[in-house]
C-alpha positions, 0 to 999 in steps of 0.5 A, spaced: 539 824 367 547 825 366 552 828 372 551 835 369 544 835 369 544 832 376 548 838 377 544 843 373 538 841 378 542 842 385 543 848 383 536 850 380 533 856 383 528 854 388 520 856 389 516 855 396 510 851 395 505 848 400 503 841 399 497 838 402 499 843 408 506 844 409 510 848 406 516 845 401 522 849 398 523 845 392 526 847 385 523 851 379 520 847 374 517 841 376 510 840 375 506 838 382 507 831 381 515 831 380 515 836 386 511 831 390 516 827 389 522 831 390 519 833 396 519 825 399 512 823 398 511 816 396 505 816 391 501 809 390 495 812 387 495 818 383 502 818 379 500 813 371 502 815 365 506 822 366 503 824 360 495 827 361 492 821 359 491 816 364 487 822 368 490 818 375 493 825 378 487 830 378 489 835 383 486 841 386 491 848 387 491 855 388 496 860 387 499 867 390 495 871 386 488 868 387 485 865 391 480 861 387 481 853 388 482 850 380 483 843 378 488 840 374 492 834 372 498 834 376 502 831 372 502 836 367 501 843 371 507 846 373 508 848 380 509 857 382 511 860 387 506 860 393 502 855 390 498 851 395 496 844 391 494 838 394 492 830 389 485 829 390 481 822 390 484 819 384 477 815 382 469 818 385 465 814 386 459 815 382 454 811 379 457 807 374 452 803 370 453 797 366 450 798 359 449 790 354 450 794 348 447 788 344 441 789 348 439 796 347 434 798 341 434 805 342 441 809 345 438 816 345 432 813 350 437 808 353 441 813 357 435 817 361 434 809 363 441 808 365 443 816 367 436 819 368 439 825 372 442 827 364 435 830 363 437 836 370 442 839 368 442 845 371 446 849 365 451 852 371 457 850 367 460 848 374 463 841 370 467 845 365 471 850 369 472 844 373 476 839 367 482 840 366 482 838 359 479 844 357 472 841 355 465 844 354 462 838 358 456 842 360 455 842 352 457 835 352 451 833 357 446 837 353 448 835 346 447 827 351 439 830 353 437 832 346 439 826 343 445 829 338 451 824 340 455 825 334 457 832 337 456 830 344 460 824 343 466 828 339 466 834 345 468 827 349 474 824 346 479 828 349 476 826 356 481 822 362 476 820 365 479 824 371 472 825 374 473 832 377 466 833 374 462 829 378 463 832 385 462 839 383 454 838 379 449 840 383 444 835 379 449 828 381 450 827 374 458 823 373 458 827 366 464 823 365 460 817 364 454 819 360 459 821 356 463 814 355 456 811 354 456 816 348 461 814 345 460 807 344 454 808 343 456 812 337 461 808 335 456 801 335 450 805 333 451 810 327 458 811 326 460 808 319 464 801 319 471 801 320 472 796 314 479 795 314 478 793 321 474 789 321 478 786 316 485 786 319 481 783 326 478 777 323 486 775 320 488 775 328 482 771 329 484 766 324 491 765 326 495 769 321 500 772 325 500 767 331 508 765 327 509 772 328 507 773 336 511 768 338 517 770 334 517 777 338 515 774 345 521 769 345 526 775 343 530 778 349 528 786 350 534 788 347 532 785 340 524 787 341 528 795 341 532 793 335 526 791 331 525 796 325 518 800 326 514 800 321 
């Protein structure tokens, strides 16, 4: 940050927000996470990529105009005057199944053994409303129940596993886990194999790039940053 930008931040208009029940004055334009840092919160959990990809910062908030609790990713949501918010558990305990895909014969039926609650969806749409990425989660779960893994996996492609859909499900489904299973099963059993990827993996296994890898590991950071990008 330059001296000029630091000075601008000092003089930026401030707004009033409530963070985990305590009122703070913070500069306009900050995200929830930035506002928490500004207020002195030392976050050891709940801060990850800062780009809306890792799902580590699920949060809930209300606004001055609306008391309904909403969900969001704290690194992507800008604070506004009168907002009240907090981070929620960055991991919701849910039944996470470890599936051995080499042993699965029919993945569309196996989902009912691994995640039998998938068939109990009440169609309430609470999961979709909770998703900060705008995924049609309810439809994705229904696709799983009816064996449409191609469409279901596509719906969950932008899922960041924040788990905000988990505690709102009245049927105790973990929709993000169901979506992850579909994505894996679709790629393993139904999608056409990517030939050039398989060929490149074989080259790596044969050690084709070992010498180049060793050369990169021996370089100082400055030289790596100066390496031409292709």
